[in-house]
C-alpha positions in Angstrom: 91.6 -52.2 25.0 88.1 -53.4 25.1 87.2 -57.1 25.5 86.1 -59.1 22.4 83.7 -62.0 21.7 83.5 -64.5 18.8 80.0 -65.8 18.8 79.2 -68.5 16.2 75.7 -68.5 14.7 75.2 -65.0 15.9 73.0 -63.4 13.0 69.8 -64.6 14.4 67.7 -66.2 17.3 69.7 -66.8 20.4 73.1 -65.9 19.0 71.7 -62.3 18.1 70.5 -61.7 21.6 73.8 -62.8 23.1 75.8 -60.4 20.6 73.6 -57.5 21.5 73.9 -58.2 25.3 77.7 -58.4 25.1 77.9 -55.4 23.0 75.7 -53.7 25.6 78.4 -54.8 28.3 81.4 -53.2 26.3 82.4 -56.1 24.1 83.5 -55.7 20.7 81.8 -58.6 18.5 83.3 -61.1 16.0 80.0 -62.1 14.5 80.0 -65.5 12.7 77.4 -66.5 10.3 76.8 -69.2 7.7 73.9 -68.4 5.3 72.5 -65.4 7.0 74.5 -62.6 5.6 71.5 -60.2 5.3 70.5 -60.8 9.1 74.4 -60.4 10.0 75.0 -57.3 8.3 71.9 -55.8 9.8 72.9 -56.8 13.3 76.5 -55.6 12.8 75.0 -52.2 12.0 73.0 -52.2 15.3 76.1 -53.2 17.3 78.1 -50.3 15.6 75.4 -47.9 16.5 75.9 -49.0 20.3 79.5 -47.7 19.8 81.2 -51.0 19.6 83.4 -52.5 16.8 81.9 -55.5 14.9 83.5 -57.7 12.4 81.5 -60.4 10.3 83.0 -63.8 9.4 81.4 -66.2 7.2 82.1 -70.0 7.4 80.3 -73.3 7.0 81.2 -75.1 10.2 80.5 -78.6 8.6 83.6 -77.7 6.7 86.9 -78.1 8.8 89.0 -76.2 6.4 86.7 -73.1 7.1 86.8 -73.9 10.8 90.5 -73.9 10.9 90.6 -70.3 9.5 88.0 -68.8 11.6 89.7 -68.2 15.0 93.0 -67.0 13.2 91.0 -64.5 11.2 89.1 -63.3 14.2 92.3 -62.7 16.1 93.8 -60.9 13.3 90.9 -58.5 13.2 90.3 -58.4 17.0 93.4 -59.5 18.9 91.7 -58.7 22.1 89.3 -61.5 21.8 88.8 -63.2 25.2 85.4 -64.9 25.0 84.3 -67.7 22.6 80.5 -68.5 22.6 79.7 -71.7 20.7 76.3 -71.1 19.7 75.9 -72.3 16.3 74.1 -75.9 16.1 72.1 -77.8 13.6 68.7 -79.3 15.2 67.0 -82.0 13.2 64.2 -84.2 14.3 64.6 -88.0 14.1 64.8 -91.0 16.3 67.8 -93.6 16.6 66.2 -96.0 13.9 65.6 -93.1 11.6 69.3 -91.8 11.7 71.4 -91.9 8.6 75.2 -91.4 8.1 74.5 -87.8 6.5 72.2 -86.8 9.4 74.9 -88.2 12.0 77.9 -86.7 10.2 76.1 -83.1 9.9 75.1 -83.0 13.6 78.4 -84.1 15.0 80.6 -81.8 12.8 78.6 -78.7 13.5 77.6 -79.4 17.1 80.6 -81.0 18.5 83.6 -81.1 16.2 83.5 -77.4 15.2 83.2 -76.3 18.9 86.0 -78.6 19.8 88.5 -77.2 17.3 87.2 -73.6 17.7 87.8 -74.0 21.4 91.4 -75.4 20.9 92.1 -72.7 18.5 90.8 -70.1 20.9 92.7 -71.4 24.0 96.0 -71.5 21.9 95.8 -67.8 21.2 94.1 -66.5 24.5 96.3 -65.8 27.5 93.1 -65.4 29.7 89.7 -66.0 28.5 86.4 -67.8 28.9 84.5 -70.4 26.5 80.6 -70.9 26.8 79.0 -73.6 25.0 75.4 -73.7 24.2 74.0 -77.0 25.4 70.3 -78.1 25.8 68.2 -79.0 28.7 67.6 -82.2 26.8 71.1 -83.6 28.0 69.3 -84.3 31.3 67.1 -87.0 29.5 67.7 -90.2 27.4 64.8 -90.3 25.4 63.1 -88.2 22.7 62.6 -87.4 19.1 66.0 -85.7 18.5 68.4 -88.7 19.1 71.4 -87.6 17.1 71.2 -83.9 18.1 70.8 -84.8 21.8 73.9 -87.1 21.5 75.8 -84.3 20.2 74.7 -82.0 23.1 75.7 -84.7 25.7 78.9 -85.1 24.1 79.5 -81.4 24.2 78.4 -81.1 27.9 81.0 -83.6 28.8 83.7 -81.8 26.7 82.7 -78.6 28.6 83.9 -80.2 32.0 86.8 -82.0 30.5 88.1 -78.6 28.9 87.4 -76.7 32.0 89.7 -79.2 34.0 92.3 -79.0 31.1 92.4 -75.3 30.6 92.3 -74.0 34.1 93.4 -71.6 35.4 93.9 -69.6 32.3 90.6 -70.2 30.3 87.2 -71.1 32.1 84.6 -73.2 30.2 81.0 -73.3 30.9 77.8 -74.5 29.5 74.4 -73.1 29.2 71.3 -75.6 28.7 68.3 -73.7 27.4 64.8 -75.1 27.6 61.9 -74.1 25.3 62.8 -70.6 24.0 62.0 -70.6 20.4 60.0 -72.9 18.0 62.2 -75.0 15.8 63.0 -73.1 12.4 59.8 -73.4 10.2 57.5 -74.0 13.2 54.7 -71.7 14.4 54.8 -70.0 17.9 51.9 -72.2 18.8 54.3 -75.2 18.8 56.3 -73.6 21.6 53.2 -72.5 23.6 52.1 -76.1 23.7 55.3 -77.0 25.7 54.3 -74.6 28.5 52.3 -77.0 30.6 55.5 -79.3 30.5 57.6 -76.8 32.3 57.4 -76.7 36.1 57.5 -72.9 36.1 54.5 -72.9 33.8 55.8 -71.0 31.1 58.4 -71.0 28.1 61.3 -68.7 28.1 62.9 -66.4 25.6 66.3 -65.8 24.0 67.0 -62.8 26.4 67.1 -65.0 29.2 70.1 -66.8 27.6 72.0 -63.7 26.9 71.5 -62.7 30.6 73.0 -66.1 31.6 76.1 -65.5 29.4 76.6 -62.0 31.1 76.2 -63.8 34.6 78.9 -66.3 33.6 81.2 -63.8 32.1 81.1 -61.6 35.2 81.4 -64.3 37.8 85.0 -65.2 37.6 84.9 -68.1 40.1 82.7 -70.5 37.9 84.1 -72.9 35.5 83.1 -76.3 34.4 79.4 -75.6 35.1 76.2 -76.4 33.2 73.5 -73.7 33.9 70.1 -74.9 33.1 67.9 -72.0 31.8 64.7 -74.2 31.4 62.1 -73.2 34.0 63.0 -76.4 35.7 62.2 -78.6 32.8 65.2 -81.0 33.4 63.9 -81.8 36.8 
């Protein structure tokens, strides 16, 4: 039976590239999306054209009742699921003094609480598996205009190490820390290119590099509890 992967927020951007890369490596795909139904259905067709099974799952990860239903539904459809990629996230600009309760709750529910309970539910059902959390190169810094977002990613990074220790040897847990890869939603490509001089390697990345990193972690079975920075050295 083929391996299968649940990828949250898989319809677009980095999640899409991860789904295609894993399908290319023989994984069946459980494709989670929230609002992006059209993009999810199009991607599911591309994955099936590669000869892999693809099931789609709609859920609002800010709603814990929907989070609680997601992993059981995935294992009902793809009982061979042995990889969880926590990719979905909300990313909103705002410094500490600008934060409000709604902004705080939205970030922590989607970026930390949902991955926490999805990982728990996955580990309870998977005898031998792997969890990969999408973090951010911003976890290396303590200042910036995305205060609450960065807090959630720092928390998810620590959770990654704690869960790796807790779930070994049956489930590996790792994190990937992307640097500048895509402009924020609604921003032009020029926004991203302006960041290139701030990157030690002198250029920005692209989502395919994150997909390559997922494949690397999947194939190296002696890595757990690691944060892999894919950021051109920006965290330095």
